[in-house]
Backbone atoms as SQL, in Angstrom:
CREATE TABLE atoms (id INTEGER PRIMARY KEY, chain TEXT, resi INTEGER, resn TEXT, atom TEXT, x REAL, y REAL, z REAL);
INSERT INTO atoms VALUES
  (1, 'A', 1, 'MET', 'N', -44.134, 118.868, -44.024),
  (2, 'A', 1, 'MET', 'CA', -43.054, 118.744, -43.728),
  (3, 'A', 1, 'MET', 'C', -42.077, 119.494, -45.000),
  (4, 'A', 2, 'SER', 'N', -40.836, 119.714, -43.934),
  (5, 'A', 2, 'SER', 'CA', -39.444, 121.053, -44.982),
  (6, 'A', 2, 'SER', 'C', -39.315, 119.951, -45.915),
  (7, 'A', 3, 'LEU', 'N', -38.190, 120.527, -47.263),
  (8, 'A', 3, 'LEU', 'CA', -37.903, 119.575, -48.292),
  (9, 'A', 3, 'LEU', 'C', -36.790, 118.537, -47.464),
  (10, 'A', 4, 'LEU', 'N', -36.024, 119.591, -46.668),
  (11, 'A', 4, 'LEU', 'CA', -34.716, 118.477, -45.800),
  (12, 'A', 4, 'LEU', 'C', -35.072, 117.489, -44.748),
  (13, 'A', 5, 'ALA', 'N', -35.968, 117.374, -44.563),
  (14, 'A', 5, 'ALA', 'CA', -36.861, 116.689, -43.275),
  (15, 'A', 5, 'ALA', 'C', -36.987, 115.017, -44.703),
  (16, 'A', 6, 'ALA', 'N', -37.813, 115.407, -45.166),
  (17, 'A', 6, 'ALA', 'CA', -38.439, 114.797, -46.690),
  (18, 'A', 6, 'ALA', 'C', -36.770, 113.910, -47.200),
  (19, 'A', 7, 'LEU', 'N', -35.503, 114.545, -47.114),
  (20, 'A', 7, 'LEU', 'CA', -34.796, 114.178, -47.932),
  (21, 'A', 7, 'LEU', 'C', -34.297, 113.473, -46.938),
  (22, 'A', 8, 'TYR', 'N', -33.961, 114.085, -46.021),
  (23, 'A', 8, 'TYR', 'CA', -33.062, 113.492, -43.781),
  (24, 'A', 8, 'TYR', 'C', -34.118, 112.728, -43.306),
  (25, 'A', 9, 'PRO', 'N', -35.611, 112.027, -43.137),
  (26, 'A', 9, 'PRO', 'CA', -36.159, 111.531, -42.436),
  (27, 'A', 9, 'PRO', 'C', -34.987, 111.426, -40.812),
  (28, 'A', 10, 'TRP', 'N', -33.833, 110.579, -41.180),
  (29, 'A', 10, 'TRP', 'CA', -33.448, 110.207, -39.632),
  (30, 'A', 10, 'TRP', 'C', -32.782, 111.386, -39.051),
  (31, 'A', 11, 'GLN', 'N', -32.868, 112.543, -39.771),
  (32, 'A', 11, 'GLN', 'CA', -32.176, 113.577, -39.275),
  (33, 'A', 11, 'GLN', 'C', -33.049, 114.321, -38.635),
  (34, 'A', 12, 'SER', 'N', -34.180, 114.787, -38.641),
  (35, 'A', 12, 'SER', 'CA', -35.015, 114.653, -37.794),
  (36, 'A', 12, 'SER', 'C', -35.459, 114.573, -37.190),
  (37, 'A', 13, 'ALA', 'N', -36.037, 113.282, -37.329),
  (38, 'A', 13, 'ALA', 'CA', -35.900, 111.992, -35.900),
  (39, 'A', 13, 'ALA', 'C', -34.788, 112.250, -34.756),
  (40, 'A', 14, 'MET', 'N', -33.946, 112.180, -35.371),
  (41, 'A', 14, 'MET', 'CA', -32.360, 112.527, -34.377),
  (42, 'A', 14, 'MET', 'C', -33.001, 114.034, -33.794),
  (43, 'A', 15, 'SER', 'N', -32.723, 115.272, -34.038),
  (44, 'A', 15, 'SER', 'CA', -32.934, 116.047, -33.858),
  (45, 'A', 15, 'SER', 'C', -34.084, 116.265, -32.665),
  (46, 'A', 16, 'ARG', 'N', -35.121, 115.024, -32.902),
  (47, 'A', 16, 'ARG', 'CA', -36.436, 115.441, -31.704),
  (48, 'A', 16, 'ARG', 'C', -36.004, 114.416, -30.391),
  (49, 'A', 17, 'VAL', 'N', -35.218, 113.614, -31.101),
  (50, 'A', 17, 'VAL', 'CA', -34.863, 112.984, -29.767),
  (51, 'A', 17, 'VAL', 'C', -34.038, 113.575, -28.853),
  (52, 'A', 18, 'SER', 'N', -32.727, 113.815, -29.590),
  (53, 'A', 18, 'SER', 'CA', -31.732, 114.909, -28.751),
  (54, 'A', 18, 'SER', 'C', -31.551, 115.749, -28.547),
  (55, 'A', 19, 'GLY', 'N', -33.041, 116.747, -28.243),
  (56, 'A', 19, 'GLY', 'CA', -33.151, 118.065, -28.457),
  (57, 'A', 19, 'GLY', 'C', -32.287, 119.117, -29.266),
  (58, 'A', 20, 'ASP', 'N', -31.414, 118.438, -30.220),
  (59, 'A', 20, 'ASP', 'CA', -30.643, 119.143, -31.350),
  (60, 'A', 20, 'ASP', 'C', -32.171, 120.009, -32.148),
  (61, 'A', 21, 'HIS', 'N', -31.709, 121.574, -32.320),
  (62, 'A', 21, 'HIS', 'CA', -32.347, 122.616, -32.624),
  (63, 'A', 21, 'HIS', 'C', -31.445, 122.894, -34.303),
  (64, 'A', 22, 'SER', 'N', -30.398, 122.462, -34.735),
  (65, 'A', 22, 'SER', 'CA', -30.018, 123.437, -35.360),
  (66, 'A', 22, 'SER', 'C', -30.262, 123.370, -36.751),
  (67, 'A', 23, 'ALA', 'N', -29.952, 123.195, -38.253),
  (68, 'A', 23, 'ALA', 'CA', -30.453, 123.596, -38.851),
  (69, 'A', 23, 'ALA', 'C', -29.339, 121.821, -39.153),
  (70, 'A', 24, 'PRO', 'N', -30.637, 121.352, -40.418),
  (71, 'A', 24, 'PRO', 'CA', -30.019, 119.493, -40.470),
  (72, 'A', 24, 'PRO', 'C', -29.160, 119.985, -41.538),
  (73, 'A', 25, 'GLY', 'N', -28.582, 120.699, -42.089),
  (74, 'A', 25, 'GLY', 'CA', -27.507, 120.335, -43.438),
  (75, 'A', 25, 'GLY', 'C', -26.185, 120.826, -42.810),
  (76, 'A', 26, 'ALA', 'N', -26.179, 121.323, -41.189),
  (77, 'A', 26, 'ALA', 'CA', -24.627, 121.904, -41.098),
  (78, 'A', 26, 'ALA', 'C', -24.067, 120.956, -40.575),
  (79, 'A', 27, 'SER', 'N', -24.539, 120.326, -39.968),
  (80, 'A', 27, 'SER', 'CA', -23.367, 118.573, -39.161),
  (81, 'A', 27, 'SER', 'C', -23.637, 117.931, -40.508),
  (82, 'A', 28, 'SER', 'N', -24.454, 117.829, -41.634),
  (83, 'A', 28, 'SER', 'CA', -24.595, 116.849, -43.454),
  (84, 'A', 28, 'SER', 'C', -22.587, 117.453, -43.488),
  (85, 'A', 29, 'ALA', 'N', -22.794, 118.097, -44.057),
  (86, 'A', 29, 'ALA', 'CA', -22.174, 119.377, -44.021),
  (87, 'A', 29, 'ALA', 'C', -20.314, 119.237, -43.284),
  (88, 'A', 30, 'ALA', 'N', -20.441, 118.870, -42.662),
  (89, 'A', 30, 'ALA', 'CA', -18.860, 118.879, -41.633),
  (90, 'A', 30, 'ALA', 'C', -18.930, 117.975, -41.878),
  (91, 'A', 31, 'ALA', 'N', -20.157, 117.080, -41.256),
  (92, 'A', 31, 'ALA', 'CA', -19.498, 115.418, -42.033),
  (93, 'A', 31, 'ALA', 'C', -19.017, 114.787, -43.072),
  (94, 'A', 32, 'LEU', 'N', -19.801, 115.633, -44.756),
  (95, 'A', 32, 'LEU', 'CA', -18.905, 115.638, -45.833),
  (96, 'A', 32, 'LEU', 'C', -17.657, 116.306, -45.300),
  (97, 'A', 33, 'PHE', 'N', -17.628, 116.842, -44.757),
  (98, 'A', 33, 'PHE', 'CA', -16.493, 117.850, -45.430),
  (99, 'A', 33, 'PHE', 'C', -14.836, 117.058, -44.810),
  (100, 'A', 34, 'ALA', 'N', -15.681, 116.354, -43.197),
  (101, 'A', 34, 'ALA', 'CA', -14.725, 115.558, -42.377),
  (102, 'A', 34, 'ALA', 'C', -14.571, 113.972, -43.112),
  (103, 'A', 35, 'VAL', 'N', -15.431, 113.918, -43.565),
  (104, 'A', 35, 'VAL', 'CA', -15.135, 112.391, -44.392),
  (105, 'A', 35, 'VAL', 'C', -14.358, 112.508, -46.131),
  (106, 'A', 36, 'LEU', 'N', -14.061, 113.726, -46.109),
  (107, 'A', 36, 'LEU', 'CA', -13.920, 114.040, -47.690),
  (108, 'A', 36, 'LEU', 'C', -12.397, 114.302, -47.247),
  (109, 'A', 37, 'THR', 'N', -11.999, 114.796, -46.477),
  (110, 'A', 37, 'THR', 'CA', -10.723, 115.710, -45.562),
  (111, 'A', 37, 'THR', 'C', -9.772, 114.492, -45.542),
  (112, 'A', 38, 'VAL', 'N', -11.041, 113.150, -44.739),
  (113, 'A', 38, 'VAL', 'CA', -9.318, 111.943, -44.147),
  (114, 'A', 38, 'VAL', 'C', -9.892, 111.570, -45.915),
  (115, 'A', 39, 'ALA', 'N', -10.874, 110.977, -46.327),
  (116, 'A', 39, 'ALA', 'CA', -10.072, 110.681, -48.206),
  (117, 'A', 39, 'ALA', 'C', -9.330, 111.119, -48.311),
  (118, 'A', 40, 'GLY', 'N', -9.289, 112.294, -49.009),
  (119, 'A', 40, 'GLY', 'CA', -8.266, 112.961, -49.479),
  (120, 'A', 40, 'GLY', 'C', -7.072, 112.778, -48.565),
  (121, 'A', 41, 'LEU', 'N', -6.527, 112.880, -47.313),
  (122, 'A', 41, 'LEU', 'CA', -5.061, 112.190, -46.573),
  (123, 'A', 41, 'LEU', 'C', -5.001, 111.212, -46.463),
  (124, 'A', 42, 'ILE', 'N', -5.853, 110.792, -46.868),
  (125, 'A', 42, 'ILE', 'CA', -5.403, 108.738, -47.243),
  (126, 'A', 42, 'ILE', 'C', -5.045, 108.746, -48.761),
  (127, 'A', 43, 'LEU', 'N', -6.090, 108.953, -49.971),
  (128, 'A', 43, 'LEU', 'CA', -4.974, 109.337, -51.259),
  (129, 'A', 43, 'LEU', 'C', -3.739, 109.995, -50.712),
  (130, 'A', 44, 'ALA', 'N', -3.963, 110.862, -50.550),
  (131, 'A', 44, 'ALA', 'CA', -2.912, 111.850, -50.748),
  (132, 'A', 44, 'ALA', 'C', -1.531, 111.226, -50.277),
  (133, 'A', 45, 'GLY', 'N', -1.552, 109.946, -49.211),
  (134, 'A', 45, 'GLY', 'CA', -0.497, 109.396, -48.414),
  (135, 'A', 45, 'GLY', 'C', -0.517, 108.325, -49.102),
  (136, 'A', 46, 'LEU', 'N', -1.228, 107.533, -49.838),
  (137, 'A', 46, 'LEU', 'CA', -0.898, 105.886, -51.211),
  (138, 'A', 46, 'LEU', 'C', 0.131, 106.900, -51.944),
  (139, 'A', 47, 'GLY', 'N', -0.580, 108.271, -52.909),
  (140, 'A', 47, 'GLY', 'CA', 0.299, 108.539, -53.477),
  (141, 'A', 47, 'GLY', 'C', 1.926, 109.186, -53.661),
  (142, 'A', 48, 'TRP', 'N', 1.921, 109.105, -52.603),
  (143, 'A', 48, 'TRP', 'CA', 3.114, 109.763, -51.820),
  (144, 'A', 48, 'TRP', 'C', 3.805, 108.774, -51.556),
  (145, 'A', 49, 'LEU', 'N', 3.497, 106.715, -50.745),
  (146, 'A', 49, 'LEU', 'CA', 3.848, 106.277, -50.718),
  (147, 'A', 49, 'LEU', 'C', 4.565, 105.137, -52.350),
  (148, 'A', 50, 'VAL', 'N', 3.220, 105.307, -53.136),
  (149, 'A', 50, 'VAL', 'CA', 3.630, 104.534, -54.281),
  (150, 'A', 50, 'VAL', 'C', 4.592, 105.375, -55.307),
  (151, 'A', 51, 'PHE', 'N', 4.866, 107.301, -54.882),
  (152, 'A', 51, 'PHE', 'CA', 5.557, 107.303, -56.153),
  (153, 'A', 51, 'PHE', 'C', 6.954, 107.370, -55.006),
  (154, 'A', 52, 'GLY', 'N', 6.886, 107.239, -54.161),
  (155, 'A', 52, 'GLY', 'CA', 8.232, 107.009, -53.766),
  (156, 'A', 52, 'GLY', 'C', 9.030, 105.545, -53.767),
  (157, 'A', 53, 'TYR', 'N', 7.937, 104.603, -53.969),
  (158, 'A', 53, 'TYR', 'CA', 8.274, 103.624, -54.332),
  (159, 'A', 53, 'TYR', 'C', 8.640, 103.070, -56.189),
  (160, 'A', 54, 'VAL', 'N', 8.419, 104.222, -56.856),
  (161, 'A', 54, 'VAL', 'CA', 7.990, 103.890, -58.047),
  (162, 'A', 54, 'VAL', 'C', 9.808, 105.057, -58.424),
  (163, 'A', 55, 'GLN', 'N', 10.410, 105.724, -57.961),
  (164, 'A', 55, 'GLN', 'CA', 11.454, 107.041, -57.296),
  (165, 'A', 55, 'GLN', 'C', 12.416, 105.423, -57.045),
  (166, 'A', 56, 'GLN', 'N', 12.028, 104.714, -55.907),
  (167, 'A', 56, 'GLN', 'CA', 12.947, 103.649, -55.653),
  (168, 'A', 56, 'GLN', 'C', 13.296, 102.401, -56.596),
  (169, 'A', 57, 'ARG', 'N', 12.211, 102.209, -56.845),
  (170, 'A', 57, 'ARG', 'CA', 12.859, 101.251, -58.898),
  (171, 'A', 57, 'ARG', 'C', 13.195, 102.320, -59.685),
  (172, 'A', 58, 'ARG', 'N', 13.148, 102.914, -59.927),
  (173, 'A', 58, 'ARG', 'CA', 13.997, 103.376, -61.417),
  (174, 'A', 58, 'ARG', 'C', 14.770, 104.530, -60.721),
  (175, 'A', 59, 'ARG', 'N', 15.544, 104.192, -59.402),
  (176, 'A', 59, 'ARG', 'CA', 17.145, 104.495, -59.347),
  (177, 'A', 59, 'ARG', 'C', 17.755, 103.368, -59.339),
  (178, 'A', 60, 'HIS', 'N', 17.133, 101.709, -58.467),
  (179, 'A', 60, 'HIS', 'CA', 17.955, 101.195, -58.184),
  (180, 'A', 60, 'HIS', 'C', 17.630, 100.155, -59.092),
  (181, 'A', 61, 'SER', 'N', 17.652, 100.893, -60.024),
  (182, 'A', 61, 'SER', 'CA', 17.489, 99.767, -62.032),
  (183, 'A', 61, 'SER', 'C', 18.491, 99.886, -62.968),
  (184, 'A', 62, 'THR', 'N', 19.001, 99.429, -63.849),
  (185, 'A', 62, 'THR', 'CA', 20.281, 99.799, -64.752),
  (186, 'A', 62, 'THR', 'C', 20.121, 100.891, -65.063),
  (187, 'A', 63, 'ARG', 'N', 19.034, 101.203, -65.710),
  (188, 'A', 63, 'ARG', 'CA', 18.694, 102.940, -65.913),
  (189, 'A', 63, 'ARG', 'C', 18.933, 103.645, -65.318),
  (190, 'A', 64, 'GLY', 'N', 18.467, 103.184, -64.070),
  (191, 'A', 64, 'GLY', 'CA', 19.069, 104.239, -62.717),
  (192, 'A', 64, 'GLY', 'C', 20.894, 104.349, -63.010),
  (193, 'A', 65, 'LEU', 'N', 21.184, 102.870, -62.968),
  (194, 'A', 65, 'LEU', 'CA', 22.567, 102.975, -62.849),
  (195, 'A', 65, 'LEU', 'C', 22.738, 104.426, -63.718),
  (196, 'A', 66, 'PHE', 'N', 22.441, 103.782, -65.396),
  (197, 'A', 66, 'PHE', 'CA', 23.172, 104.247, -66.320),
  (198, 'A', 66, 'PHE', 'C', 22.421, 105.872, -66.480),
  (199, 'A', 67, 'LEU', 'N', 21.601, 106.337, -65.863),
  (200, 'A', 67, 'LEU', 'CA', 21.445, 107.349, -65.619),
  (201, 'A', 67, 'LEU', 'C', 22.603, 108.050, -64.450),
  (202, 'A', 68, 'ALA', 'N', 22.474, 108.090, -63.235),
  (203, 'A', 68, 'ALA', 'CA', 23.323, 108.376, -62.585),
  (204, 'A', 68, 'ALA', 'C', 24.759, 107.952, -63.249),
  (205, 'A', 69, 'LEU', 'N', 25.961, 107.250, -63.913),
  (206, 'A', 69, 'LEU', 'CA', 26.838, 107.413, -64.256),
  (207, 'A', 69, 'LEU', 'C', 26.714, 108.434, -65.190),
  (208, 'A', 70, 'CYS', 'N', 25.914, 108.864, -65.702),
  (209, 'A', 70, 'CYS', 'CA', 25.894, 110.066, -66.714),
  (210, 'A', 70, 'CYS', 'C', 25.366, 111.483, -66.282),
  (211, 'A', 71, 'GLN', 'N', 25.222, 111.145, -65.171),
  (212, 'A', 71, 'GLN', 'CA', 24.993, 112.595, -64.097),
  (213, 'A', 71, 'GLN', 'C', 26.400, 112.525, -63.496),
  (214, 'A', 72, 'LEU', 'N', 26.971, 112.097, -62.975),
  (215, 'A', 72, 'LEU', 'CA', 28.152, 111.734, -62.359),
  (216, 'A', 72, 'LEU', 'C', 29.679, 112.283, -63.718),
  (217, 'A', 73, 'HIS', 'N', 29.782, 111.344, -64.907),
  (218, 'A', 73, 'HIS', 'CA', 30.454, 112.377, -66.106),
  (219, 'A', 73, 'HIS', 'C', 29.920, 113.749, -66.057),
  (220, 'A', 74, 'GLY', 'N', 29.022, 113.407, -66.097),
  (221, 'A', 74, 'GLY', 'CA', 28.392, 115.260, -66.740),
  (222, 'A', 74, 'GLY', 'C', 28.385, 115.218, -67.735),
  (223, 'A', 75, 'LEU', 'N', 27.852, 114.078, -68.280),
  (224, 'A', 75, 'LEU', 'CA', 26.655, 113.911, -69.730),
  (225, 'A', 75, 'LEU', 'C', 25.768, 114.670, -70.219),
  (226, 'A', 76, 'GLY', 'N', 25.542, 115.431, -71.151),
  (227, 'A', 76, 'GLY', 'CA', 23.894, 116.508, -70.943),
  (228, 'A', 76, 'GLY', 'C', 23.295, 114.855, -71.588),
  (229, 'A', 77, 'ALA', 'N', 21.563, 115.455, -71.807),
  (230, 'A', 77, 'ALA', 'CA', 20.866, 114.153, -73.179),
  (231, 'A', 77, 'ALA', 'C', 21.773, 114.341, -73.972),
  (232, 'A', 78, 'PRO', 'N', 22.225, 115.162, -75.268),
  (233, 'A', 78, 'PRO', 'CA', 22.458, 114.303, -76.243),
  (234, 'A', 78, 'PRO', 'C', 23.583, 113.241, -76.480),
  (235, 'A', 79, 'GLN', 'N', 24.741, 113.413, -75.576),
  (236, 'A', 79, 'GLN', 'CA', 25.689, 112.531, -74.719),
  (237, 'A', 79, 'GLN', 'C', 24.892, 111.730, -74.963),
  (238, 'A', 80, 'ARG', 'N', 23.976, 111.080, -73.948),
  (239, 'A', 80, 'ARG', 'CA', 22.656, 110.152, -73.675),
  (240, 'A', 80, 'ARG', 'C', 22.411, 109.569, -74.112),
  (241, 'A', 81, 'ARG', 'N', 22.000, 110.361, -75.889),
  (242, 'A', 81, 'ARG', 'CA', 21.482, 109.562, -76.682),
  (243, 'A', 81, 'ARG', 'C', 22.677, 109.111, -77.420),
  (244, 'A', 82, 'VAL', 'N', 24.040, 109.423, -77.664),
  (245, 'A', 82, 'VAL', 'CA', 24.894, 109.174, -78.588),
  (246, 'A', 82, 'VAL', 'C', 25.087, 107.530, -77.506),
  (247, 'A', 83, 'LEU', 'N', 25.219, 107.174, -76.718),
  (248, 'A', 83, 'LEU', 'CA', 25.260, 106.108, -75.527),
  (249, 'A', 83, 'LEU', 'C', 24.546, 104.925, -76.036),
  (250, 'A', 84, 'GLN', 'N', 23.043, 105.577, -75.578),
  (251, 'A', 84, 'GLN', 'CA', 22.466, 104.712, -75.641),
  (252, 'A', 84, 'GLN', 'C', 22.472, 104.339, -77.116),
  (253, 'A', 85, 'GLU', 'N', 22.625, 104.995, -78.227),
  (254, 'A', 85, 'GLU', 'CA', 22.393, 104.593, -79.474),
  (255, 'A', 85, 'GLU', 'C', 24.154, 103.371, -79.704),
  (256, 'A', 86, 'LEU', 'N', 24.843, 103.387, -78.705),
  (257, 'A', 86, 'LEU', 'CA', 26.234, 103.094, -78.913),
  (258, 'A', 86, 'LEU', 'C', 25.581, 101.737, -78.919),
  (259, 'A', 87, 'ALA', 'N', 25.196, 102.038, -77.597),
  (260, 'A', 87, 'ALA', 'CA', 24.572, 100.617, -77.004),
  (261, 'A', 87, 'ALA', 'C', 23.582, 99.400, -77.703),
  (262, 'A', 88, 'ARG', 'N', 22.786, 99.775, -78.198),
  (263, 'A', 88, 'ARG', 'CA', 21.860, 99.556, -79.064),
  (264, 'A', 88, 'ARG', 'C', 23.207, 99.308, -80.394),
  (265, 'A', 89, 'GLN', 'N', 23.954, 99.707, -80.898),
  (266, 'A', 89, 'GLN', 'CA', 25.073, 99.053, -82.422),
  (267, 'A', 89, 'GLN', 'C', 25.230, 98.071, -82.123),
  (268, 'A', 90, 'GLY', 'N', 26.060, 97.814, -80.052),
  (269, 'A', 90, 'GLY', 'CA', 27.167, 96.625, -79.936),
  (270, 'A', 90, 'GLY', 'C', 26.575, 95.682, -79.368),
  (271, 'A', 91, 'ASP', 'N', 24.465, 95.793, -79.302),
  (272, 'A', 91, 'ASP', 'CA', 24.071, 94.626, -78.577),
  (273, 'A', 91, 'ASP', 'C', 24.230, 94.628, -77.255),
  (274, 'A', 92, 'LEU', 'N', 24.549, 95.737, -76.916),
  (275, 'A', 92, 'LEU', 'CA', 24.752, 95.644, -75.334),
  (276, 'A', 92, 'LEU', 'C', 22.855, 96.188, -74.599),
  (277, 'A', 93, 'ASN', 'N', 23.105, 94.717, -74.020),
  (278, 'A', 93, 'ASN', 'CA', 21.817, 94.846, -73.737),
  (279, 'A', 93, 'ASN', 'C', 21.642, 96.028, -72.072),
  (280, 'A', 94, 'GLU', 'N', 22.817, 96.518, -71.453),
  (281, 'A', 94, 'GLU', 'CA', 22.318, 97.461, -70.191),
  (282, 'A', 94, 'GLU', 'C', 23.788, 98.888, -71.121),
  (283, 'A', 95, 'PRO', 'N', 23.113, 99.672, -71.274),
  (284, 'A', 95, 'PRO', 'CA', 24.028, 100.644, -71.604),
  (285, 'A', 95, 'PRO', 'C', 25.012, 101.166, -70.412),
  (286, 'A', 96, 'ALA', 'N', 25.479, 100.553, -69.131),
  (287, 'A', 96, 'ALA', 'CA', 25.937, 101.131, -68.102),
  (288, 'A', 96, 'ALA', 'C', 27.355, 100.864, -68.494),
  (289, 'A', 97, 'HIS', 'N', 27.444, 99.159, -68.907),
  (290, 'A', 97, 'HIS', 'CA', 28.620, 98.945, -69.847),
  (291, 'A', 97, 'HIS', 'C', 29.585, 99.439, -70.678),
  (292, 'A', 98, 'LEU', 'N', 28.752, 100.184, -70.890),
  (293, 'A', 98, 'LEU', 'CA', 30.168, 101.424, -71.644),
  (294, 'A', 98, 'LEU', 'C', 30.463, 102.320, -71.244),
  (295, 'A', 99, 'PHE', 'N', 30.661, 101.816, -69.659),
  (296, 'A', 99, 'PHE', 'CA', 31.755, 103.151, -68.653),
  (297, 'A', 99, 'PHE', 'C', 32.645, 102.178, -68.227),
  (298, 'A', 100, 'LEU', 'N', 32.633, 100.924, -68.757),
  (299, 'A', 100, 'LEU', 'CA', 33.493, 100.095, -68.272),
  (300, 'A', 100, 'LEU', 'C', 34.541, 99.669, -69.634),
  (301, 'A', 101, 'ALA', 'N', 34.360, 99.125, -70.709),
  (302, 'A', 101, 'ALA', 'CA', 34.461, 98.902, -71.930),
  (303, 'A', 101, 'ALA', 'C', 35.460, 99.792, -72.869),
  (304, 'A', 102, 'PRO', 'N', 35.863, 101.050, -72.592),
  (305, 'A', 102, 'PRO', 'CA', 36.905, 101.434, -73.785),
  (306, 'A', 102, 'PRO', 'C', 36.661, 101.555, -75.497),
  (307, 'A', 103, 'GLU', 'N', 36.781, 99.619, -75.225),
  (308, 'A', 103, 'GLU', 'CA', 36.675, 98.996, -77.359),
  (309, 'A', 103, 'GLU', 'C', 35.415, 99.818, -78.057),
  (310, 'A', 104, 'ARG', 'N', 34.582, 99.419, -77.076),
  (311, 'A', 104, 'ARG', 'CA', 33.272, 100.175, -77.043),
  (312, 'A', 104, 'ARG', 'C', 33.109, 101.241, -78.432),
  (313, 'A', 105, 'PHE', 'N', 34.257, 101.933, -77.950),
  (314, 'A', 105, 'PHE', 'CA', 34.329, 102.852, -79.105),
  (315, 'A', 105, 'PHE', 'C', 34.996, 103.903, -79.656),
  (316, 'A', 106, 'ASP', 'N', 35.735, 102.504, -80.252),
  (317, 'A', 106, 'ASP', 'CA', 36.814, 102.116, -81.749),
  (318, 'A', 106, 'ASP', 'C', 35.282, 101.862, -82.957),
  (319, 'A', 107, 'ALA', 'N', 35.441, 103.335, -83.835),
  (320, 'A', 107, 'ALA', 'CA', 34.618, 103.119, -84.300),
  (321, 'A', 107, 'ALA', 'C', 34.824, 101.856, -85.332),
  (322, 'A', 108, 'ARG', 'N', 36.047, 101.054, -86.133),
  (323, 'A', 108, 'ARG', 'CA', 36.481, 100.372, -86.798),
  (324, 'A', 108, 'ARG', 'C', 35.399, 99.032, -86.282),
  (325, 'A', 109, 'GLN', 'N', 35.153, 98.658, -85.410),
  (326, 'A', 109, 'GLN', 'CA', 34.408, 97.487, -84.477),
  (327, 'A', 109, 'GLN', 'C', 32.499, 97.922, -84.824),
  (328, 'A', 110, 'LEU', 'N', 31.963, 99.699, -85.290),
  (329, 'A', 110, 'LEU', 'CA', 30.603, 99.988, -85.091),
  (330, 'A', 110, 'LEU', 'C', 30.481, 100.018, -86.810),
  (331, 'A', 111, 'PRO', 'N', 29.117, 99.926, -86.929),
  (332, 'A', 111, 'PRO', 'CA', 28.435, 100.120, -88.708),
  (333, 'A', 111, 'PRO', 'C', 29.397, 101.183, -88.606),
  (334, 'A', 112, 'ALA', 'N', 29.711, 100.971, -90.656),
  (335, 'A', 112, 'ALA', 'CA', 29.762, 102.660, -90.502),
  (336, 'A', 112, 'ALA', 'C', 29.190, 103.822, -91.299),
  (337, 'A', 113, 'ASP', 'N', 27.948, 104.059, -90.821),
  (338, 'A', 113, 'ASP', 'CA', 26.764, 105.078, -90.349),
  (339, 'A', 113, 'ASP', 'C', 26.647, 105.504, -89.892),
  (340, 'A', 114, 'PHE', 'N', 26.514, 104.802, -88.585),
  (341, 'A', 114, 'PHE', 'CA', 26.615, 105.050, -87.624),
  (342, 'A', 114, 'PHE', 'C', 28.477, 106.314, -86.545),
  (343, 'A', 115, 'ALA', 'N', 29.281, 105.403, -87.193),
  (344, 'A', 115, 'ALA', 'CA', 30.735, 105.785, -86.933),
  (345, 'A', 115, 'ALA', 'C', 31.093, 106.712, -87.905),
  (346, 'A', 116, 'ALA', 'N', 29.617, 107.095, -89.299),
  (347, 'A', 116, 'ALA', 'CA', 29.933, 108.229, -90.285),
  (348, 'A', 116, 'ALA', 'C', 30.006, 109.904, -88.906),
  (349, 'A', 117, 'ARG', 'N', 28.299, 109.434, -89.063),
  (350, 'A', 117, 'ARG', 'CA', 27.549, 110.469, -88.005),
  (351, 'A', 117, 'ARG', 'C', 27.855, 110.687, -87.075),
  (352, 'A', 118, 'HIS', 'N', 29.110, 109.334, -86.245),
  (353, 'A', 118, 'HIS', 'CA', 28.988, 110.273, -83.882),
  (354, 'A', 118, 'HIS', 'C', 30.633, 109.772, -84.391),
  (355, 'A', 119, 'GLY', 'N', 31.420, 110.067, -85.167),
  (356, 'A', 119, 'GLY', 'CA', 32.977, 109.519, -85.088),
  (357, 'A', 119, 'GLY', 'C', 33.051, 110.394, -83.999),
  (358, 'A', 120, 'ALA', 'N', 33.191, 111.811, -84.093),
  (359, 'A', 120, 'ALA', 'CA', 33.297, 112.986, -83.399),
  (360, 'A', 120, 'ALA', 'C', 32.951, 112.709, -81.281),
  (361, 'A', 121, 'GLU', 'N', 32.102, 112.391, -82.118),
  (362, 'A', 121, 'GLU', 'CA', 31.234, 112.765, -80.309),
  (363, 'A', 121, 'GLU', 'C', 31.872, 111.474, -79.388),
  (364, 'A', 122, 'LEU', 'N', 31.576, 110.316, -80.138),
  (365, 'A', 122, 'LEU', 'CA', 32.032, 108.700, -79.643),
  (366, 'A', 122, 'LEU', 'C', 33.767, 109.067, -78.991),
  (367, 'A', 123, 'ARG', 'N', 34.475, 110.195, -80.311),
  (368, 'A', 123, 'ARG', 'CA', 35.842, 110.042, -79.435),
  (369, 'A', 123, 'ARG', 'C', 35.859, 111.056, -78.685),
  (370, 'A', 124, 'ALA', 'N', 35.262, 112.301, -78.290),
  (371, 'A', 124, 'ALA', 'CA', 35.019, 112.677, -77.586),
  (372, 'A', 124, 'ALA', 'C', 34.938, 111.983, -75.962),
  (373, 'A', 125, 'LEU', 'N', 33.509, 111.352, -76.545),
  (374, 'A', 125, 'LEU', 'CA', 33.223, 110.954, -74.937),
  (375, 'A', 125, 'LEU', 'C', 34.137, 109.558, -74.303),
  (376, 'A', 126, 'GLN', 'N', 34.886, 109.297, -75.147),
  (377, 'A', 126, 'GLN', 'CA', 36.340, 107.853, -74.975),
  (378, 'A', 126, 'GLN', 'C', 37.167, 108.846, -74.510),
  (379, 'A', 127, 'ALA', 'N', 37.507, 109.556, -74.903),
  (380, 'A', 127, 'ALA', 'CA', 38.682, 110.940, -73.585),
  (381, 'A', 127, 'ALA', 'C', 37.798, 111.163, -72.269),
  (382, 'A', 128, 'ARG', 'N', 36.652, 111.434, -73.080),
  (383, 'A', 128, 'ARG', 'CA', 36.063, 112.303, -72.055),
  (384, 'A', 128, 'ARG', 'C', 35.871, 111.089, -70.253),
  (385, 'A', 129, 'LEU', 'N', 34.907, 109.839, -70.763),
  (386, 'A', 129, 'LEU', 'CA', 35.140, 108.824, -69.532),
  (387, 'A', 129, 'LEU', 'C', 36.262, 107.800, -69.868),
  (388, 'A', 130, 'PHE', 'N', 37.714, 107.579, -70.248),
  (389, 'A', 130, 'PHE', 'CA', 38.708, 106.672, -70.088),
  (390, 'A', 130, 'PHE', 'C', 39.338, 107.821, -70.484),
  (391, 'A', 131, 'PRO', 'N', 40.024, 109.011, -69.355),
  (392, 'A', 131, 'PRO', 'CA', 40.855, 110.079, -69.662),
  (393, 'A', 131, 'PRO', 'C', 42.771, 109.184, -69.574);
């Protein structure tokens, strides 16, 4: 008895019944390839769906709104960080509210250390967002 016949006894029995005399490893490899291909396609499809869902949730969130407004106004990462810090200093839960409230940029209403560090940036942002 060959090694393959010992490992796959059902295969040798099927080849005797069906009259198939091809190598037992060839059909096993093809079946394994087909199963792995189908499994890979299913996983890729699921990954695509999950990624799309996550992107949609990110886009349709308050963070997504803030990022979209920053992009619309042409603000880069440094300006976004200053706005996020301004929102934290002003006890705003939603940083996007800064785009509706020019009074939030007033240095007199902010902590002195924050106003000293970012005063010029805040004035420039206020002028840019509220012409």
